[in-house]
C-alpha angles and dihedrals in degrees: 000000000000124000087241093058092046090052091050095049095045091048089053089050089052092050096246110138105173090102093061095120091044091052096042092060091066100031091105097067101024116143116202120211116244093244091056100036093089089060095056098095092045093049093049096040104132087347099088091119091065087087095051122100112279135223123263101261106009119065090191094066111080129189110211103167132070119186130204125209116315109225115203122185117193124197135169096266102030149331141238135203138194134186141167124228134195109210122195094184134008107285145159112247129192125241131198120282137043144214095302092046108027119188117241135203093023108191130193111200087341095308123110116248135182124260129213133195127235116179090342090305120118116236135187130196117242127187125215113290140055116312142179117212128188138176146168141229128207127204141151092222128023107263121238093241145356126214113244118193115237090232091062093090119199116020121211108191126194121184117191090342095309121114114235105212094190109040116189103241116162130206090263092063095253114144107205111214100179097048100062095128090118121134112265093202102081111132121238103248133170127190119181127183123181125204120186132199115195117213111202095217133126105288097025113242132199125204108212119199116193117195109197126191113191129182132172127038126348110269146155113264129193118205118196130188099026097127124074117246114287091009119139120202115239108169137014131196121181135157090217127049108284137156140169118245125219092260093053100261120142109229116201132182093213127206122188111271142064117303140178122211122190122202128176119206134180130201121249094225142011110291135196098189134031109232137191125299119282115288093017 
């Protein structure tokens, strides 16, 4: 067992959580000594989210849920939706709808589950793992709008069997169903600018600011080569669903608009020069 892993585990035992990002990076292959293994459940009791990815500049804020595309099908007498979630630690997640239009027949992996309300938003409880959720709506006339939670990610909308490439979804999470007279000819465009601020610390850190301008339909985007050579990501802050893959790609569930994503990286070793991006 490496010194790094021992330090992580002992800090968790002591109730010190500022190293959550440091520990999470090695949680996959961690090996616990026999003398400490009996304390594992006690250490992680109500602290399972300590091993989830963290926010950009606050190691105490953990993001334990990753959504896939939300598919919403609208018909004359009702609607239905389905979505997959990757859960890193047990968590409550929101589903479409609200008090005025409550979802029915919510299913988790094809089994019915209960729904609770928080601030007029329906939530379901998901355990760690990969899940598929689905639900239905009933109405006599198609409603003017449906509430879509911000955490839903990319929305795929189908009205009477026709795919709507440019759904009207405002900043308040309202999906307008009767105002879809939007041009469907907008080109898919992506403009990315990266700004870096070097912190001369030990280890040296780099704050990366990505300014992203997206037009066209909502889609999943993979950005490669955004980190400097030998740089390791530490924290990520994004207004839209985003994560970093094992091979260093930035995966974004991109909605049309202008977005700013912050990523802090550190170098693996002492450096004298700052070279090109990884893979270049």
